[in-house]
C-alpha positions in Angstrom: -143.4 -7.6 58.5 -140.5 -5.6 57.0 -137.1 -7.2 56.3 -135.3 -5.4 59.1 -138.0 -6.3 61.6 -138.0 -10.0 60.5 -134.2 -10.2 60.7 -134.2 -8.7 64.2 -136.9 -11.1 65.3 -135.0 -14.1 64.1 -131.6 -12.9 65.4 -133.1 -12.4 68.9 -133.8 -16.1 69.0 -130.7 -17.3 67.1 -132.7 -18.2 64.0 -132.0 -17.8 60.3 -133.8 -18.9 57.1 -133.1 -22.5 56.3 -132.9 -23.3 52.6 -133.5 -27.0 53.4 -137.1 -26.0 54.3 -137.5 -23.5 51.5 -137.7 -20.6 53.9 -138.1 -17.5 51.7 -140.3 -15.1 53.6 -142.7 -12.7 52.0 -141.8 -9.2 53.3 -144.1 -7.0 51.3 -146.7 -5.9 53.9 -149.3 -4.7 51.4 -149.2 -8.1 49.6 -149.5 -10.0 52.9 -152.5 -7.9 54.1 -154.3 -8.7 50.8 -154.0 -12.4 51.0 -156.9 -13.3 53.3 -159.3 -11.2 51.3 -158.0 -12.6 48.0 -158.6 -16.1 49.4 -162.1 -15.2 50.5 -161.4 -15.9 54.2 -163.8 -14.2 56.7 -164.3 -14.2 60.4 -165.0 -17.6 61.8 -163.6 -19.5 58.8 -161.1 -22.3 59.3 -157.7 -22.1 57.6 -154.9 -24.5 57.1 -151.5 -22.8 56.7 -148.4 -24.8 55.7 -145.0 -23.5 56.6 -145.9 -20.3 58.6 -142.3 -19.6 59.4 -142.1 -16.5 61.5 -145.9 -16.0 61.3 -146.3 -12.9 59.0 -149.2 -14.5 57.0 -150.5 -16.2 60.2 -150.9 -12.7 61.8 -152.9 -11.5 58.8 -155.2 -14.5 59.0 -155.7 -14.0 62.7 -156.5 -10.3 62.2 -159.6 -11.3 60.2 -160.6 -13.6 63.1 -160.1 -16.8 61.2 -159.3 -20.0 63.1 -155.9 -21.3 61.9 -154.1 -24.6 62.0 -150.5 -23.9 61.2 -148.1 -26.7 60.4 -144.4 -25.9 60.9 -141.5 -28.4 60.4 -138.7 -26.2 61.8 -138.4 -26.6 65.5 -136.9 -23.1 66.1 -139.7 -21.4 64.2 -142.3 -23.5 65.9 -141.0 -22.3 69.2 -141.0 -18.7 67.9 -144.7 -19.1 66.9 -145.6 -20.4 70.4 -144.1 -17.3 71.9 -145.4 -14.8 69.4 -149.0 -16.1 69.4 -149.3 -17.5 72.9 -152.6 -15.8 73.5 -154.2 -17.1 70.3 -152.9 -20.6 71.1 -154.5 -20.4 74.6 -157.8 -19.2 73.1 -157.7 -22.0 70.4 -157.9 -19.4 67.6 -154.6 -20.8 66.5 -153.5 -24.5 66.6 -149.9 -25.4 65.9 -148.6 -28.7 64.7 -144.8 -29.1 64.7 -143.8 -31.6 61.9 -144.0 -32.3 58.2 -147.2 -31.4 56.5 -147.0 -34.5 54.3 -147.9 -38.0 55.3 -147.6 -41.3 53.3 -149.6 -42.6 50.4 -151.2 -39.3 49.2 -152.1 -38.4 52.8 -151.3 -35.4 54.9 -149.6 -35.5 58.4 -151.9 -37.8 60.5 -152.5 -35.0 62.9 -153.7 -32.8 60.1 -156.0 -35.6 58.8 -157.5 -36.0 62.2 -158.1 -32.2 62.5 -159.7 -32.2 59.1 -162.1 -35.0 59.9 -163.3 -33.2 63.0 -164.3 -30.0 61.1 -167.9 -29.1 60.6 -167.2 -27.0 57.5 -164.7 -27.2 54.7 -161.4 -25.4 55.4 -159.5 -22.9 53.3 -155.9 -23.5 52.5 -153.7 -20.4 52.5 -149.9 -20.6 52.5 -146.6 -19.3 51.2 -145.8 -22.9 50.4 -142.2 -24.1 50.6 -141.2 -24.8 47.0 -139.7 -28.3 47.7 -143.1 -29.7 48.8 -145.4 -27.8 46.4 -146.0 -30.7 44.0 -146.5 -33.4 46.6 -148.7 -31.1 48.7 -150.9 -30.2 45.7 -151.3 -33.9 44.8 -153.0 -34.4 48.2 -155.8 -31.9 47.5 -158.0 -33.3 44.7 -161.2 -34.9 45.9 -161.1 -33.3 49.3 -163.8 -31.0 50.8 -162.1 -27.6 50.6 -163.6 -24.1 50.6 -160.9 -22.5 48.6 -157.1 -22.4 48.1 -154.6 -19.7 47.6 -150.9 -20.7 47.5 -147.7 -18.8 46.7 -145.6 -21.0 44.5 -142.7 -21.1 42.2 -144.1 -19.4 39.1 -143.3 -22.3 36.8 -145.1 -24.7 39.0 -148.2 -22.4 39.3 -148.3 -22.0 35.5 -148.2 -25.8 35.0 -150.8 -26.5 37.5 -153.1 -23.8 36.1 -153.3 -25.8 32.9 -151.2 -26.1 29.7 -150.6 -23.3 27.3 -151.5 -23.8 23.6 -148.3 -25.6 22.9 -147.9 -27.5 26.1 -149.3 -30.8 27.5 -151.2 -31.7 30.5 -149.4 -33.1 33.5 -150.7 -35.8 35.8 -151.1 -33.2 38.6 -152.8 -30.6 36.4 -155.3 -33.2 35.2 -156.2 -34.3 38.7 -156.5 -30.7 40.0 -158.7 -29.6 37.1 -161.2 -32.3 37.9 -161.6 -30.9 41.5 -161.0 -27.2 41.1 -161.2 -24.2 38.8 -157.4 -23.4 38.7 -156.3 -19.8 38.1 -153.0 -18.1 38.0 -152.9 -15.1 40.2 -150.5 -12.2 40.5 -146.8 -12.7 39.8 -144.2 -11.7 42.4 -140.6 -10.8 41.8 -137.7 -12.1 44.0 -137.3 -8.8 45.8 -140.5 -9.1 47.8 -139.0 -12.0 49.6 -136.2 -12.5 52.1 -133.9 -14.2 51.4 -134.4 -13.6 47.7 -135.1 -16.7 45.7 -133.5 -17.3 42.3 -136.9 -17.5 40.6 -140.1 -15.6 40.2 -143.2 -16.7 42.2 -147.0 -16.5 41.6 -150.2 -17.1 43.4 -152.3 -20.1 42.5 -156.0 -19.9 43.3 -158.1 -23.1 43.4 -161.9 -22.8 43.6 -163.8 -26.1 44.2 -166.0 -27.3 41.4 -169.7 -28.1 42.1 -169.2 -31.4 40.2 -165.7 -32.2 41.6 -164.7 -35.9 41.6 -164.7 -37.8 44.9 -161.6 -38.6 46.9 -162.1 -42.3 46.0 -162.3 -41.5 42.3 -159.3 -39.3 42.4 -157.2 -42.0 44.1 -158.2 -44.5 41.4 -157.4 -42.0 38.7 -154.1 -41.0 40.3 -152.9 -44.6 40.2 -153.6 -44.9 36.4 -152.1 -41.4 35.7 -148.9 -42.2 37.7 -148.4 -45.3 35.6 -149.3 -43.6 32.3 -147.0 -40.6 33.0 -144.1 -42.9 34.1 -142.8 -42.6 30.5 -144.8 -39.7 29.3 -143.1 -39.6 25.9 -144.4 -43.0 25.0 -147.8 -43.7 23.5 -150.3 -44.3 26.3 -152.0 -47.4 24.9 -148.9 -49.4 24.8 -148.4 -49.0 28.5 -152.0 -49.2 29.6 -152.7 -52.5 27.7 -150.2 -54.2 29.9 -151.2 -53.0 33.3 -154.7 -51.4 32.9 -156.4 -53.0 29.9 -159.8 -51.8 30.9 -158.6 -48.2 30.8 -157.1 -48.8 27.3 -160.4 -50.1 26.2 -162.3 -47.2 27.7 -160.0 -44.6 26.0 -160.4 -46.5 22.7 -164.1 -46.3 22.9 -163.8 -42.5 23.5 -161.9 -42.2 20.2 -158.5 -41.3 21.7 -156.0 -41.6 18.8 -153.8 -44.7 18.9 -150.6 -42.6 19.0 -151.7 -40.3 21.9 -149.4 -39.6 24.7 -150.8 -39.2 28.2 -150.3 -35.4 28.2 -152.4 -35.1 25.0 -155.5 -36.5 26.7 -157.7 -33.8 28.2 -159.0 -34.1 31.8 -162.6 -34.6 30.8 -161.6 -37.6 28.6 -159.8 -39.2 31.5 -162.9 -38.6 33.6 -165.2 -40.2 31.0 -162.8 -43.2 30.9 -163.0 -43.5 34.7 -166.8 -43.6 34.4 -166.6 -46.3 31.8 -164.2 -48.4 33.9 -166.5 -48.1 36.9 -169.9 -48.7 35.2 
């Protein structure tokens, strides 16, 4: 949907982009049309879309005959979606949840969790994700049964999640995601392909599930330890772990992790091996 068309659509309903919800809409029609194919979404596949806004990406997903669950927190835009996609809502090709995509304690919105549990096959996740929730949303994905993920994110966030560069360290989130997915940085997008224009560049992040991905239970156990370890990421990891998680400190010692290591210096496979030792 072009900028003038989008603006007219919103003005007709008294709507405008809301910075509180990170509403920067992708207006490059060629890019929008490529997203379902880039994500690997085919007819009959199930897709979770977070923050559909005016429904430009939703329309592209419906065009390939995917079944879409869209979660929209903005009441005005949720009403717009109900009008714009009334026939798809009636036919159940599209399901709309009005509310926050995020729930408590590493969970999603309870309605989304219930929808997920009723699925026969793993869903895809495709979204122009509001920047404000990108980290918390990504943290809810490891260990889940997912067919594939393609998210449009702030470029800096996408780069960090895809894994550290030669001179950078791992983050808690990038460690967890790398144990569930093959994380790849996709094409970069400049501000001018959005309306309103953001102040930063964006990039696609693609997550492909690993055949030997850790379980949801393993991820939640690891997440607790990483959250504590990265609470003061500049400090040596053993000093903190010995106080709260001594069994983890012992496991990392047995894996020959240097005594002066910081949490971001420890590779994901080492954390995974430590998890196995703790649970054996």
